Residue frames as qw, qx, qy, qz and C-alpha x, y, z in Angstrom:
[[0.121, 0.964, 0.114, -0.206, 91.32, 68.47, 110.12],
 [0.724, 0.485, 0.004, 0.490, 93.89, 69.69, 107.62],
 [0.493, -0.580, -0.050, 0.647, 96.85, 71.71, 108.80],
 [0.378, 0.895, 0.185, 0.151, 97.05, 75.12, 107.15],
 [0.594, -0.011, -0.034, 0.803, 100.14, 77.14, 106.36],
 [0.056, -0.637, -0.191, 0.745, 100.27, 80.89, 106.87],
 [0.015, 0.207, -0.548, -0.810, 100.55, 81.32, 103.10],
 [0.107, -0.357, -0.873, -0.316, 97.40, 79.28, 102.47],
 [0.127, -0.672, -0.608, 0.403, 95.42, 81.19, 105.09],
 [0.050, -0.584, 0.033, 0.810, 96.45, 84.60, 103.79],
 [0.038, 0.065, -0.691, -0.719, 95.89, 83.68, 100.15],
 [0.109, -0.496, -0.855, -0.103, 92.43, 82.32, 100.97],
 [0.115, -0.700, -0.425, 0.563, 91.55, 85.42, 102.98],
 [0.042, -0.420, 0.292, 0.858, 92.79, 87.74, 100.23],
 [0.047, -0.159, -0.815, -0.555, 90.81, 85.89, 97.57],
 [0.126, -0.625, -0.765, 0.093, 87.61, 86.09, 99.61],
 [0.116, -0.671, -0.213, 0.700, 88.04, 89.76, 100.44],
 [0.021, -0.267, 0.487, 0.832, 88.71, 90.63, 96.81],
 [0.084, -0.346, -0.857, -0.373, 85.65, 88.66, 95.67],
 [0.142, -0.698, -0.618, 0.333, 83.49, 90.37, 98.29],
 [0.106, -0.523, 0.066, 0.843, 84.83, 93.79, 97.28],
 [0.029, 0.032, -0.672, -0.740, 83.92, 93.14, 93.66],
 [0.140, -0.500, -0.842, -0.145, 80.44, 91.91, 94.51],
 [0.152, -0.703, -0.444, 0.535, 79.67, 94.87, 96.77],
 [0.071, -0.416, 0.260, 0.869, 80.98, 97.37, 94.24],
 [0.067, -0.155, -0.789, -0.591, 78.98, 95.76, 91.45],
 [0.155, -0.616, -0.768, 0.089, 75.83, 95.73, 93.58],
 [0.130, -0.625, -0.210, 0.740, 76.33, 99.41, 94.45],
 [0.004, 0.236, -0.481, -0.844, 76.52, 100.27, 90.76],
 [0.147, -0.233, -0.850, -0.449, 73.42, 98.27, 89.89],
 [0.118, -0.573, -0.750, 0.308, 70.95, 99.27, 92.59],
 [0.027, 0.641, 0.323, 0.696, 68.57, 102.18, 92.17],
 [0.542, -0.780, -0.312, -0.033, 67.96, 102.62, 95.90],
 [0.203, 0.792, -0.335, 0.468, 70.29, 105.36, 97.25],
 [0.593, -0.621, 0.407, -0.311, 70.36, 103.95, 100.79],
 [0.968, -0.014, 0.239, 0.073, 71.20, 100.47, 99.54],
 [0.653, 0.649, -0.136, 0.366, 73.82, 101.90, 97.18],
 [0.117, -0.810, 0.399, -0.413, 75.40, 103.73, 100.11],
 [0.803, -0.419, 0.392, -0.163, 75.47, 100.55, 102.21],
 [0.936, 0.251, 0.122, 0.212, 77.07, 98.51, 99.42],
 [0.403, 0.774, -0.241, 0.424, 79.64, 101.28, 98.86],
 [0.434, -0.723, 0.422, -0.333, 80.41, 101.26, 102.59],
 [0.931, -0.172, 0.322, -0.015, 80.84, 97.48, 102.58],
 [0.789, 0.530, -0.039, 0.310, 83.14, 97.69, 99.54],
 [0.094, 0.824, -0.363, 0.425, 85.31, 100.25, 101.35],
 [0.706, -0.534, 0.411, -0.218, 85.50, 97.98, 104.39],
 [0.963, 0.140, 0.180, 0.144, 86.70, 95.15, 102.17],
 [0.506, 0.746, -0.218, 0.374, 89.41, 97.43, 100.75],
 [0.303, -0.758, 0.456, -0.355, 90.67, 97.93, 104.30],
 [0.895, -0.228, 0.375, -0.080, 90.70, 94.19, 104.89],
 [0.843, 0.486, -0.004, 0.229, 92.60, 93.66, 101.63],
 [0.197, 0.816, -0.379, 0.389, 95.27, 96.13, 102.77],
 [0.598, -0.584, 0.476, -0.273, 95.61, 94.40, 106.14],
 [0.958, 0.041, 0.283, 0.038, 96.02, 91.01, 104.50],
 [0.673, 0.657, -0.125, 0.316, 98.54, 92.35, 101.97],
 [0.120, -0.814, 0.445, -0.352, 100.51, 93.91, 104.82],
 [0.789, -0.368, 0.471, -0.143, 100.59, 90.54, 106.60],
 [0.915, 0.356, 0.119, 0.149, 101.66, 88.84, 103.38],
 [0.381, 0.795, -0.306, 0.360, 104.53, 91.29, 103.06],
 [0.457, -0.689, 0.472, -0.304, 105.46, 90.71, 106.70],
 [0.839, -0.166, 0.518, -0.025, 105.69, 86.96, 106.06],
 [0.026, -0.514, 0.652, 0.557, 107.34, 87.52, 102.66],
 [0.508, 0.333, 0.794, 0.016, 104.48, 85.88, 100.79],
 [0.013, 0.111, -0.482, -0.869, 103.99, 86.85, 97.16],
 [0.594, 0.315, 0.275, -0.687, 100.49, 87.51, 95.86]]
């Protein structure tokens, strides 16, 4: 198993969260079903919170984006 650095972990996590945010937002814009749109919008907002947490950790460890 490969050994990970904190920078690698946080960069990977940030990339995934940003990709998920984009996919959920796009899906919310494209669906016609109001309930599904609401769920995708909710998921996108959750990802925004995760992105902030990861960015805060990156700042704590002095890791540039």
